[in-house]
DRENLO-521876 format. One record per atom (N, C-alpha, C, O, CB): y, x, z. Coordinates in nm, 2 decimals. Atoms other than C-alpha are relative to their C-alpha. Glycine has a CB too. Layout:
# DRENLO-521876
((Y X Z))
...
END
This chain:
# DRENLO-521876
((-0.08 0.09 0.08))
((-0.41 2.22 -0.20))
((0.06 -0.11 0.08))
((-0.01 -0.17 0.16))
((-0.10 -0.05 -0.12))
((-0.06 0.10 -0.08))
((-0.16 1.98 -0.06))
((-0.05 -0.14 -0.04))
((-0.10 -0.16 -0.15))
((0.15 0.00 -0.01))
((0.04 0.14 0.03))
((-0.24 1.60 -0.04))
((0.08 -0.05 -0.12))
((0.20 -0.01 -0.14))
((0.01 -0.09 0.12))
((-0.06 0.07 0.12))
((-0.16 1.40 -0.36))
((0.02 -0.14 0.03))
((-0.08 -0.21 0.06))
((-0.08 0.03 -0.13))
((-0.04 0.14 -0.03))
((0.02 1.07 -0.31))
((0.03 -0.07 -0.13))
((0.11 -0.02 -0.21))
((0.11 -0.01 0.10))
((-0.04 0.08 0.12))
((0.04 0.80 -0.58))
((0.02 -0.14 0.05))
((-0.04 -0.19 0.14))
((-0.11 0.01 -0.11))
((-0.03 0.14 -0.02))
((0.18 0.45 -0.58))
((0.03 -0.07 -0.13))
((0.09 -0.02 -0.22))
((0.13 -0.01 0.10))
((-0.02 0.08 0.12))
((0.18 0.18 -0.84))
((0.01 -0.15 0.03))
((-0.05 -0.20 0.12))
((-0.11 0.03 -0.10))
((-0.02 0.14 -0.01))
((0.29 -0.18 -0.88))
((-0.12 -0.07 -0.07))
((-0.16 -0.03 -0.18))
((0.13 -0.05 -0.06))
((0.10 0.08 0.06))
((0.02 -0.44 -0.94))
((0.03 -0.15 0.02))
((0.09 -0.19 0.12))
((-0.14 0.03 0.06))
((-0.02 0.14 -0.01))
((0.04 -0.81 -1.01))
((-0.14 -0.06 -0.01))
((-0.21 -0.06 -0.11))
((0.09 -0.06 -0.11))
((0.13 0.06 0.00))
((-0.28 -0.99 -0.90))
((0.01 -0.15 0.00))
((0.06 -0.21 0.09))
((-0.08 0.05 0.13))
((0.00 0.14 0.01))
((-0.33 -1.35 -1.01))
((-0.08 -0.06 0.12))
((-0.19 -0.01 0.15))
((-0.05 -0.05 -0.13))
((0.07 0.06 -0.11))
((-0.43 -1.58 -0.72))
((-0.10 -0.10 -0.07))
((-0.08 -0.16 -0.17))
((0.10 -0.08 0.09))
((0.10 0.09 0.05))
((-0.75 -1.79 -0.77))
((0.06 -0.15 -0.01))
((0.03 -0.22 -0.10))
((-0.12 0.00 0.09))
((-0.07 0.13 0.00))
((-0.54 -2.10 -0.68))
((0.14 0.02 0.05))
((0.16 0.11 0.13))
((-0.08 -0.11 0.09))
((-0.14 -0.02 -0.05))
((-0.17 -2.13 -0.64))
((0.02 -0.03 0.15))
((-0.04 -0.12 0.20))
((0.10 -0.10 -0.08))
((-0.03 0.01 -0.14))
((-0.03 -2.09 -0.29))
((0.13 -0.08 0.01))
((0.23 -0.03 -0.03))
((0.01 0.14 0.07))
((-0.12 0.08 -0.01))
((0.21 -2.37 -0.21))
((0.05 -0.02 0.14))
((-0.03 -0.04 0.24))
((-0.03 -0.14 -0.06))
((-0.06 0.02 -0.13))
((0.45 -2.39 0.08))
((0.13 -0.07 -0.03))
((0.17 -0.09 -0.14))
((0.02 0.13 0.09))
((-0.12 0.07 0.02))
((0.78 -2.57 0.14))
((0.10 0.07 -0.09))
((0.19 0.01 -0.15))
((0.06 -0.04 0.13))
((-0.10 -0.08 0.08))
((0.98 -2.28 -0.02))
((-0.04 0.02 -0.14))
((0.04 0.07 -0.22))
((0.01 0.13 0.07))
((0.04 -0.02 0.14))
((0.78 -2.28 -0.34))
((-0.15 0.02 -0.02))
((-0.23 0.00 0.07))
((0.08 0.11 -0.06))
((0.14 -0.03 0.03))
((0.46 -2.19 -0.52))
((-0.01 0.14 -0.05))
((0.08 0.20 -0.12))
((-0.04 -0.10 -0.12))
((0.02 -0.14 0.04))
((0.32 -1.85 -0.56))
((-0.13 0.01 -0.08))
((-0.24 -0.04 -0.03))
((-0.01 0.10 0.12))
((0.12 0.00 0.09))
((0.07 -1.79 -0.85))
((-0.06 0.14 -0.01))
((-0.17 0.16 -0.06))
((0.03 -0.05 -0.13))
((0.05 -0.14 0.01))
((0.03 -1.41 -0.82))
((0.05 0.08 0.12))
((0.15 0.04 0.18))
((0.04 0.07 -0.13))
((-0.04 -0.09 -0.11))
((0.05 -1.14 -0.55))
((0.06 0.12 -0.06))
((-0.01 0.20 -0.13))
((-0.12 0.03 0.10))
((-0.06 -0.13 0.05))
((0.29 -0.86 -0.63))
((-0.02 0.10 0.11))
((0.04 0.08 0.22))
((0.16 -0.02 -0.03))
((0.03 -0.10 -0.11))
((0.17 -0.56 -0.44))
((0.02 0.14 -0.05))
((0.03 0.17 -0.17))
((-0.15 -0.01 0.04))
((-0.01 -0.15 0.03))
((0.21 -0.18 -0.43))
((-0.13 0.05 0.05))
((-0.17 0.04 0.17))
((0.12 0.06 0.07))
((0.13 -0.07 -0.03))
((-0.12 0.01 -0.43))
((0.03 0.14 0.02))
((0.08 0.21 -0.07))
((-0.11 -0.03 -0.11))
((-0.03 -0.14 -0.03))
((-0.10 0.35 -0.27))
((-0.13 0.07 0.03))
((-0.22 0.02 0.09))
((0.09 0.01 0.13))
((0.12 -0.09 -0.03))
((-0.36 0.63 -0.26))
((0.05 0.14 0.04))
((0.15 0.18 -0.01))
((-0.10 0.00 -0.11))
((-0.02 -0.14 -0.04))
((-0.36 0.97 -0.10))
((-0.13 0.07 -0.01))
((-0.23 0.03 0.04))
((0.07 0.01 0.14))
((0.13 -0.08 0.03))
((-0.61 1.23 -0.21))
((0.02 0.14 0.06))
((0.12 0.21 0.03))
((-0.03 0.00 -0.15))
((0.00 -0.14 -0.04))
((-0.69 1.56 -0.04))
((-0.14 0.05 -0.02))
((-0.24 0.00 0.05))
((0.04 0.01 0.15))
((0.13 -0.05 0.03))
((-0.98 1.75 -0.18))
((-0.08 -0.11 -0.06))
((-0.04 -0.18 -0.16))
((-0.07 0.06 0.12))
((0.09 0.10 0.06))
((-1.27 1.51 -0.24))
((0.02 -0.14 0.07))
((-0.05 -0.23 0.04))
((-0.14 0.04 0.02))
((-0.03 0.12 -0.08))
((-1.13 1.25 0.01))
((0.12 -0.08 -0.06))
((0.22 -0.02 -0.09))
((0.02 0.03 0.15))
((-0.11 0.09 0.04))
((-0.92 0.95 -0.10))
((0.01 -0.11 0.09))
((-0.09 -0.18 0.12))
((-0.02 -0.04 -0.15))
((-0.03 0.12 -0.08))
((-0.75 0.69 0.11))
((0.08 -0.10 -0.08))
((0.17 -0.05 -0.15))
((0.06 0.03 0.14))
((-0.08 0.09 0.08))
((-0.61 0.37 -0.04))
((0.05 -0.11 0.09))
((-0.01 -0.15 0.19))
((-0.09 -0.06 -0.11))
((-0.05 0.12 -0.07))
((-0.40 0.08 0.08))
((0.09 -0.08 -0.09))
((0.12 -0.04 -0.20))
((0.08 0.05 0.13))
((-0.09 0.09 0.08))
((-0.18 -0.20 -0.04))
((0.10 -0.07 0.09))
((0.07 -0.08 0.21))
((-0.08 -0.10 -0.08))
((-0.10 0.08 -0.08))
((0.13 -0.38 0.07))
((0.08 -0.08 -0.09))
((0.09 -0.06 -0.21))
((0.09 0.10 0.08))
((-0.08 0.10 0.07))
((0.35 -0.66 -0.04))
((0.15 0.00 0.05))
((0.16 0.01 0.17))
((-0.06 -0.14 0.00))
((-0.13 0.00 -0.05))
((0.73 -0.66 -0.03))
((0.03 -0.13 0.09))
((-0.03 -0.23 0.05))
((0.10 0.01 -0.11))
((-0.03 0.11 -0.08))
((0.87 -0.89 0.24))
((0.16 0.01 0.02))
((0.21 0.12 0.05))
((-0.07 0.00 0.14))
((-0.15 0.00 -0.01))
((1.24 -0.99 0.26))
((0.06 0.06 0.12))
((0.17 0.11 0.12))
((0.05 -0.15 -0.02))
((-0.05 -0.06 -0.12))
((1.27 -0.87 0.61))
((0.02 0.15 0.00))
((0.09 0.21 0.07))
((-0.09 -0.04 0.12))
((0.00 -0.15 0.01))
((1.22 -0.51 0.50))
((0.07 0.04 -0.13))
((0.08 -0.04 -0.22))
((-0.15 0.06 0.00))
((-0.08 -0.05 0.12))
((1.42 -0.30 0.25))
((-0.08 0.12 -0.06))
((-0.07 0.23 -0.01))
((0.14 0.04 0.04))
((0.08 -0.11 0.06))
((1.18 -0.10 0.03))
((0.10 0.10 -0.07))
((0.20 0.06 -0.13))
((-0.10 -0.05 -0.10))
((-0.08 -0.11 0.06))
((1.33 0.24 -0.08))
((-0.08 0.08 -0.09))
((-0.02 0.16 -0.17))
((0.05 0.08 0.12))
((0.08 -0.08 0.08))
((1.03 0.40 -0.25))
((0.02 -0.04 -0.15))
((0.05 -0.16 -0.18))
((-0.15 -0.01 0.04))
((0.00 0.02 0.14))
((1.03 0.43 -0.63))
((-0.11 0.08 -0.06))
((-0.18 0.16 0.00))
((0.14 0.03 -0.06))
((0.10 -0.08 0.07))
((0.80 0.57 -0.89))
((0.04 0.15 0.00))
((-0.05 0.24 0.00))
((-0.02 -0.04 -0.15))
((-0.05 -0.14 0.00))
((1.01 0.89 -0.88))
((-0.01 0.05 0.14))
((-0.05 0.17 0.16))
((0.15 0.01 -0.05))
((0.01 -0.05 -0.14))
((1.01 0.91 -0.50))
((-0.08 -0.10 0.08))
((-0.03 -0.18 0.16))
((0.14 0.01 0.07))
((0.08 0.10 -0.07))
((0.71 0.71 -0.37))
((-0.02 0.02 0.15))
((-0.06 -0.07 0.22))
((-0.14 0.01 -0.06))
((0.02 -0.03 -0.14))
((0.71 0.88 -0.03))
((0.12 -0.04 0.09))
((0.11 -0.03 0.21))
((-0.03 0.14 0.02))
((-0.11 0.04 -0.08))
((1.05 0.74 0.08))
((-0.03 -0.12 0.08))
((-0.08 -0.22 0.02))
((0.12 -0.03 -0.10))
((0.04 0.11 -0.08))
((1.00 0.51 0.37))
((0.10 -0.12 -0.01))
((0.22 -0.10 -0.04))
((0.00 0.05 0.15))
((-0.08 0.12 0.00))
((1.13 0.15 0.38))
((0.08 -0.01 0.12))
((0.04 0.04 0.23))
((-0.10 -0.12 -0.02))
((-0.08 0.03 -0.12))
((1.40 0.04 0.61))
((-0.06 -0.12 0.07))
((-0.11 -0.21 0.00))
((0.15 -0.02 -0.03))
((0.06 0.11 -0.08))
((1.29 -0.19 0.89))
((-0.14 0.01 0.05))
((-0.18 -0.07 0.13))
((0.01 -0.13 -0.09))
((0.13 -0.02 -0.05))
((0.95 -0.05 0.94))
((0.01 0.11 0.11))
((0.03 0.23 0.07))
((-0.10 0.05 -0.11))
((-0.02 -0.10 -0.11))
((0.97 0.12 1.28))
((-0.13 0.06 0.05))
((-0.14 0.18 0.08))
((0.06 -0.06 0.12))
((0.13 -0.05 -0.04))
((0.60 0.15 1.36))
((-0.11 -0.05 -0.09))
((-0.11 -0.17 -0.13))
((-0.03 -0.04 0.15))
((0.12 0.04 0.08))
((0.28 0.15 1.15))
((-0.12 0.07 0.05))
((-0.11 0.20 0.06))
((0.03 0.03 -0.15))
((0.12 -0.06 -0.05))
((-0.07 0.21 1.27))
((-0.11 -0.02 -0.10))
((-0.12 -0.13 -0.16))
((-0.04 -0.05 0.14))
((0.12 0.01 0.09))
((-0.38 0.28 1.06))
((-0.12 0.05 0.09))
((-0.12 0.16 0.13))
((0.02 0.09 -0.13))
((0.12 -0.03 -0.08))
((-0.71 0.27 1.25))
((0.05 0.05 0.14))
((-0.02 0.14 0.20))
((-0.08 0.11 -0.06))
((-0.05 -0.04 -0.13))
((-0.51 0.30 1.57))
((0.08 0.12 0.01))
((0.13 0.16 0.12))
((-0.11 0.01 0.10))
((-0.07 -0.12 0.00))
((-0.33 0.61 1.47))
((0.14 -0.03 -0.06))
((0.15 -0.09 -0.16))
((-0.07 0.11 -0.09))
((-0.13 0.03 0.06))
((0.05 0.60 1.43))
((0.03 0.08 -0.12))
((0.02 0.20 -0.13))
((0.11 0.04 0.11))
((-0.03 -0.06 0.13))
((0.15 0.67 1.07))
((0.15 0.00 -0.01))
((0.21 0.09 -0.07))
((-0.06 -0.08 -0.11))
((-0.15 0.00 -0.01))
((0.52 0.57 1.12))
((0.03 -0.03 0.15))
((-0.01 -0.13 0.21))
((0.06 -0.11 -0.09))
((-0.03 0.01 -0.14))
((0.66 0.62 1.47))
((0.15 0.02 0.01))
((0.21 0.12 -0.03))
((-0.07 0.11 0.08))
((-0.14 0.00 -0.01))
((1.02 0.53 1.55))
((0.07 0.02 -0.13))
((0.18 0.09 -0.14))
((0.05 0.11 0.10))
((-0.07 0.00 0.13))
((1.10 0.50 1.18))
((-0.03 0.13 -0.08))
((0.03 0.15 -0.18))
((0.14 -0.02 0.01))
((0.02 -0.13 0.06))
((0.97 0.85 1.10))
((-0.15 0.02 -0.04))
((-0.24 -0.03 0.04))
((0.04 0.12 0.09))
((0.14 -0.01 0.04))
((0.65 0.94 0.91))
((-0.07 0.11 0.09))
((-0.01 0.21 0.12))
((-0.01 0.05 -0.15))
((0.08 -0.10 -0.08))
((0.38 1.11 1.12))
((-0.08 0.08 -0.10))
((-0.11 0.04 -0.21))
((-0.09 -0.08 0.10))
((0.09 -0.09 0.08))
((0.17 1.40 0.99))
((-0.14 -0.03 0.03))
((-0.21 0.05 0.11))
((0.04 0.15 0.03))
((0.13 0.04 -0.03))
((-0.16 1.22 1.00))
((-0.07 -0.06 -0.12))
((0.00 -0.13 -0.20))
((-0.01 -0.09 0.12))
((0.08 0.07 0.09))
((-0.44 1.10 0.78))
((-0.10 -0.08 0.08))
((-0.20 -0.03 0.12))
((-0.07 0.10 -0.11))
((0.08 0.08 -0.09))
((-0.60 0.81 0.97))
((-0.10 -0.09 -0.07))
((-0.19 -0.15 -0.01))
((0.09 -0.09 0.08))
((0.09 0.09 0.07))
((-0.78 0.62 0.70))
((-0.14 0.07 -0.02))
((-0.16 0.18 0.02))
((0.05 -0.04 -0.14))
((0.13 -0.06 0.03))
((-1.14 0.68 0.58))
((-0.03 -0.03 -0.14))
((0.01 -0.13 -0.20))
((-0.11 -0.05 0.10))
((0.05 0.02 0.14))
((-1.30 0.71 0.24))
((-0.09 -0.11 -0.01))
((-0.19 -0.12 0.07))
((-0.06 0.13 -0.05))
((0.09 0.11 0.03))
((-1.46 0.40 0.11))
((-0.05 0.02 -0.14))
((0.03 0.01 -0.24))
((0.08 -0.14 0.02))
((0.06 -0.02 0.13))
((-1.69 0.47 -0.17))
((-0.06 -0.13 -0.06))
((-0.15 -0.19 0.00))
((-0.11 0.12 0.00))
((0.05 0.12 0.07))
((-1.75 0.18 -0.41))
((0.02 0.02 -0.15))
((0.13 0.05 -0.19))
((0.06 -0.13 0.06))
((-0.02 0.00 0.15))
((-1.81 0.17 -0.78))
((-0.04 -0.14 -0.05))
((-0.15 -0.18 -0.05))
((-0.10 0.11 -0.06))
((0.03 0.13 0.05))
((-1.77 -0.18 -0.91))
((-0.07 0.00 -0.13))
((-0.06 0.09 -0.20))
((0.13 -0.08 -0.01))
((0.07 0.01 0.13))
((-1.99 -0.30 -1.19))
((0.10 0.01 -0.12))
((0.21 -0.04 -0.11))
((-0.08 -0.13 -0.01))
((-0.09 -0.02 0.11))
((-1.84 -0.21 -1.53))
((0.05 -0.14 -0.05))
((-0.02 -0.24 -0.06))
((-0.08 0.06 -0.12))
((-0.07 0.12 0.05))
((-1.59 -0.47 -1.66))
((0.04 -0.09 0.10))
((0.10 -0.20 0.07))
((-0.09 -0.07 -0.09))
((-0.04 0.09 -0.11))
((-1.53 -0.63 -1.32))
((0.13 0.04 0.06))
((0.19 -0.04 0.15))
((-0.10 -0.01 0.11))
((-0.12 -0.05 -0.07))
((-1.22 -0.43 -1.22))
((0.10 0.05 -0.11))
((0.06 0.12 -0.20))
((-0.03 0.11 0.10))
((-0.09 -0.04 0.11))
((-0.90 -0.38 -1.43))
((0.03 0.15 0.01))
((0.11 0.20 -0.07))
((0.13 -0.08 0.02))
END
C-alpha cells in the first residue's frame, strides 16, 4: 500500500498575544501534515512565511512551495535543490493525550 499524505489548516490560539513592531499575533495559523505507511505515521507542522510562496492546496497537498530549496528532517534531505526526495526520515511518536485535552 502506498503512503497516505494528509494536510490540514489549524488555527491555534496563543496563551498570550505576541507583540512586535509590525503588529500583534493572537493565534498561530499552521498547516499540520501527516504521512502514514502501514502502522507508522509521521507528523509535522509549518507556518506560512511571506518569503515563501505556498502552492499546496487541499486538492493537491503534495505540491511543493516556491522558495524552499532544501529541507532536512533528522539530517535526511527531504527537499534537495527544490525537488522532493524519496525518503521517510521522521519517526513515529506514540502519545495518547488524556480525553478532552486535545481538539
